[in-house]
Structure formats: structure tokens, C-alpha cells
N, C-alpha and C positions, 0 to 999 in steps of 0.2 A: 577622278582621273590624275594621274600625275605624268609630267610631259617632260623628258630631258632633254637638255640643251648640250650640244656637243662642240668641240671647240673647231668643225666647218660650218655650224651655224652662226658662230660669233666672229668668223675672221672675216667676212665682209663690213663689218664695223671697227676693225682695228686698224691702225696705225700701218702704212705699206710695209712690206716685209717680213712681216712675222712670219714664222714656219713651224715655230716650236710653240705651245700653248697648254692650257689646264684640258684633259680630256673631258671632263664634264663639267663646264664653268656652272651651270644653274640648272636646277629644278622647280618646275613650277607645280604646286598641287591645288587642283582644282575644286572648286564646289560650285554649286549654283548658284551662291550670293558673295564669293570671294574669293580670292587667289595669295595662295602662299610660295611666296620667293624664297629659296634656299640657294644661297650665292657663295661658291666655293672660294677660299680664300687662294694667293698666290698671284702669279705673273702672267700674261700673255706678251712674251717679248718685255718690254718696259712698261709695259700698261698695267695698272692692275684689273684682275680681273670684275666684269661689269656683264648686266645684260646688255641683249640687243639693242631696247629701247624702244620706245614708238612714240609719235604723235597722237595726243590723245583728240576724238572726234566725240566724244562722251560730252553730251550737252551740260552737263552742272561740273562741281568739283570733285575728285574723286583724296580719299582719305587714304593714305599708308600711315602703318606702324608699325617699326622696328620692336622685332619680338628679342632679338639676340644678335650679339656682337656689336661690330664697329665698321663704319662706312659711311659714304656718303651718297647722296642722291643730287643729282644737276639735273636743271630742268631748263629749258630753253624754249624761247618764242620767235617765233620765224615773222618776217614779212611775206608778202603775195608774192615775191620771186623765190621764195626760199632761203633769204638770207637771214642768219642771226639777228635779233633786236635786242634781245634779253638773254643773260646768261647768269643763274643763280644757282648756288651750291648752300645745300643743306647738311650739317653733321648729322648722321643717325649711331644712335647707341638705344641700348633696352628702352623700352618707353617713350620714344621720341615721336610725334605723330607728324606728319607733313602732310598740309593741303595742295592737291597739285590742280591747279585752274583749268578751265578746259581750253582747248588749243593750242595748249604747251605741251612739248615734248619734253621726256623725263627716262632716265636710266638709274640703275641702282649701284653702285660700284663698292665692292667689299675693299677695304683697305686695313682690314684687320688680320690677325693670324689666325682664326678661328672662323666655322661659319658666319653667313650673314643670313638673318632670317627676317622679312619683311611681309608683313600683310595689307593685301589691299581690298577695300570693302565692297569691290564689285568683280564680278566674273568677267562680265562684258562680253559680248559676241564680236563678231572679225568686222563687224559694220563701223565699232567703236574704235578702233585704233586702226593705224597707218604706220607700218613700218618704211616704207619706201623711201619718202626724204628722208629717211637715216641711211641707209644703207646706200642710196643713190652717193650721197656725199661721204661715205665712210664713218659714219657717226657725227655725233655733235660738231659744234664749234671748235670745242678743246677736248684733247685727250687729258686723262690722269694717267700719269706717270710716277715712277718712283726716280727719284734722283737722291742720291747721298742717304738712302734711310729717309727721306722726306718725302710728300705729297707734292707734285708741281702741275701745270699744266702747259704742255704743249698747245700750240695753235694748229687746228687740223688746214691745212693746205686748200682744200676742197671747198674753202669758206672765202668770200671776198672779204668779208665784213667778221671781226672777231668784238665784240661788244667786252667792255669792261665786265668783270667777273663781281658779283655783288654775292655777299654769305649772308645764312639766316639761321 
């Protein structure tokens, strides 16, 4: 099954005031045991195109493998009040494998000029992921933006706490 995400689907997690963006930000190709994310390149306002993201309720580690393109995966661990405790950035290029621990939120961001294609090892049914904490705060603790041709991080004003960004 193929799921097409449109700009309207992504708008709740973008920076405030974005009026124009990528018509089809990403596609999900679902199979019984895995999901393929195909993320379009480009910008939504100042932000690099991304997936909506979700908080994992899956009881174990999820494995993502970048198959094509360049981008980053951001991961965030929240406290009980929904504030960010940790924020990690992992660079993605073909062959890179990323492990996302249970109870972490994640989002795939295309910072390249072509499609970004990432495979997840589990299809998961809806009981294992929650987008509400992310849509409620309009994204994760930081928005990934383009500034003077480079990748930059803007604090999301809907969080009181913005932890130090660590890289992997």
C-alpha cells in the first residue's frame, strides 16, 4: 500500500506562518514487515522537507536504513511533561543504519537535492506510534532550516526546554 502525504498533512509540524511548501512532501510504501519512506527534496518555507515524525510506543528498538539520498534523522526523548530531555541528529547517506530506541520521537529530514529513501524494519500498527505530542507542539524541539546554504537549527518556541544537540 502507498500512502501519499500532502503539504496540508505536514503543516501542523512546520514553523508558524508557512504558506507555501512541497505539494507531496513524502510517500510511505507499506509492506507487512517494513515501511519505505520516500522524502522529496526542497523547502517548506525555511524548513527542509521532512516527515511528520512520531513518538515510538514500540516496545523495542526500530532499525532504519538509508537506501538513497542525503539527509538527517532527528531523535528526541521527552520527559513525562512532554518537554525535550535529549535531542540527537544523525546524518543519513546510502548504507547508513540508525537504531531508534523505544520511547523516542523521530523525524526524517531531506537536506539533499534528490529523493531521500529510508527503510524501516517494522510496519507497526497504529498502537505503536503517536503523532499527537509532535503535532501539539508543532514539531520537535528544533526545526531544521536552511540558512545561507547551510543546515541550521531553530528553537521551536512551543518547548520550554531546548537540550543541547548531540550528533551521531
